[in-house]
C-alpha positions as a Markdown table, in Angstrom:
| # | Residue | x | y | z |
|---|---|---|---|---|
| 1 | Met | 6.6 | 29.2 | 40.7 |
| 2 | Thr | 7.1 | 29.8 | 36.6 |
| 3 | Ser | 6.2 | 28.1 | 33.3 |
| 4 | Pro | 9.3 | 27.0 | 31.9 |
| 5 | Thr | 10.8 | 28.5 | 28.6 |
| 6 | Ile | 10.6 | 26.8 | 25.6 |
| 7 | Glu | 13.6 | 27.0 | 23.2 |
| 8 | Leu | 13.4 | 28.3 | 19.9 |
| 9 | Tyr | 14.6 | 27.5 | 17.3 |
| 10 | Trp | 14.3 | 29.1 | 13.8 |
| 11 | Asp | 12.2 | 25.7 | 12.9 |
| 12 | Ser | 10.0 | 25.9 | 15.3 |
| 13 | Thr | 7.5 | 28.8 | 13.3 |
| 14 | Tyr | 4.1 | 27.9 | 15.5 |
| 15 | Ala | 6.0 | 28.7 | 18.2 |
| 16 | Ile | 7.3 | 32.2 | 18.0 |
| 17 | Ala | 4.8 | 33.1 | 16.2 |
| 18 | Ile | 2.7 | 33.0 | 19.7 |
| 19 | Glu | 5.9 | 34.2 | 22.1 |
| 20 | Leu | 5.1 | 37.5 | 19.8 |
| 21 | Ile | 1.9 | 37.5 | 20.3 |
| 22 | Thr | 2.5 | 36.7 | 24.4 |
| 23 | His | 5.4 | 39.2 | 24.1 |
| 24 | Tyr | 4.0 | 41.6 | 22.1 |
| 25 | Pro | 0.7 | 41.8 | 21.8 |
| 26 | Gln | 0.2 | 45.9 | 21.2 |
| 27 | Leu | 2.0 | 44.5 | 17.6 |
| 28 | Tyr | 0.4 | 43.9 | 14.6 |
| 29 | Pro | 2.0 | 41.1 | 12.4 |
| 30 | Glu | 1.8 | 43.3 | 8.8 |
| 31 | Asp | 3.4 | 46.5 | 11.0 |
| 32 | Val | 6.8 | 44.7 | 11.3 |
| 33 | Gly | 9.4 | 44.4 | 9.0 |
| 34 | Leu | 11.2 | 41.6 | 8.3 |
| 35 | His | 13.8 | 42.9 | 10.2 |
| 36 | Glu | 12.2 | 44.6 | 13.2 |
| 37 | Met | 10.7 | 41.2 | 13.4 |
| 38 | Ser | 14.1 | 39.4 | 13.3 |
| 39 | Glu | 15.4 | 41.6 | 15.9 |
| 40 | Leu | 11.6 | 41.1 | 18.1 |
| 41 | Ile | 12.1 | 37.4 | 17.9 |
| 42 | Glu | 16.5 | 36.6 | 18.8 |
| 43 | Thr | 14.9 | 38.8 | 22.0 |
| 44 | Leu | 12.4 | 36.5 | 23.2 |
| 45 | Pro | 13.4 | 34.1 | 26.1 |
| 46 | Gly | 14.2 | 31.1 | 24.4 |
| 47 | Phe | 15.4 | 31.8 | 21.4 |
| 48 | Arg | 18.8 | 29.7 | 21.2 |
| 49 | Asp | 19.5 | 29.6 | 17.1 |
| 50 | Asp | 22.3 | 31.5 | 15.5 |
| 51 | Pro | 20.4 | 35.2 | 14.7 |
| 52 | Ser | 22.7 | 34.5 | 10.7 |
| 53 | Leu | 20.6 | 31.7 | 9.8 |
| 54 | Ala | 17.2 | 33.8 | 9.6 |
| 55 | Thr | 16.5 | 33.1 | 6.0 |
| 56 | Glu | 13.3 | 36.0 | 4.0 |
| 57 | Arg | 11.9 | 32.9 | 3.2 |
| 58 | Ile | 11.9 | 32.2 | 7.3 |
| 59 | Leu | 11.0 | 34.3 | 8.5 |
| 60 | Leu | 8.5 | 34.8 | 5.8 |
| 61 | Asp | 6.8 | 31.4 | 7.3 |
| 62 | Ile | 7.0 | 33.6 | 10.5 |
| 63 | Gln | 4.9 | 36.4 | 9.8 |
| 64 | Ile | 2.5 | 34.7 | 8.2 |
| 65 | Val | 1.4 | 32.3 | 11.4 |
| 66 | Trp | 1.9 | 35.0 | 13.3 |
| 67 | Tyr | -1.1 | 36.6 | 11.1 |
| 68 | Glu | -3.2 | 33.5 | 11.1 |
| 69 | Glu | -2.5 | 33.2 | 14.5 |
| 70 | Ala | -3.4 | 36.1 | 16.3 |
| 71 | Arg | -6.7 | 35.9 | 13.4 |
| 72 | Ala | -8.3 | 33.5 | 15.3 |
């Protein structure tokens, strides 16, 4: 039995960060540029938002949480 997919939107900062850690454990957030990170997020299972709505601020917020949680 598979677990249900969480629906992700750009304002789901924490959930996106956790999904990035889960799906890309080999990546370090500080090594991923914002454009690449946007593409990674858009390919996550459950991502449902409009890719054109991503702003630099949103991506930086996600990257900060990703960094903090990956180091915890």
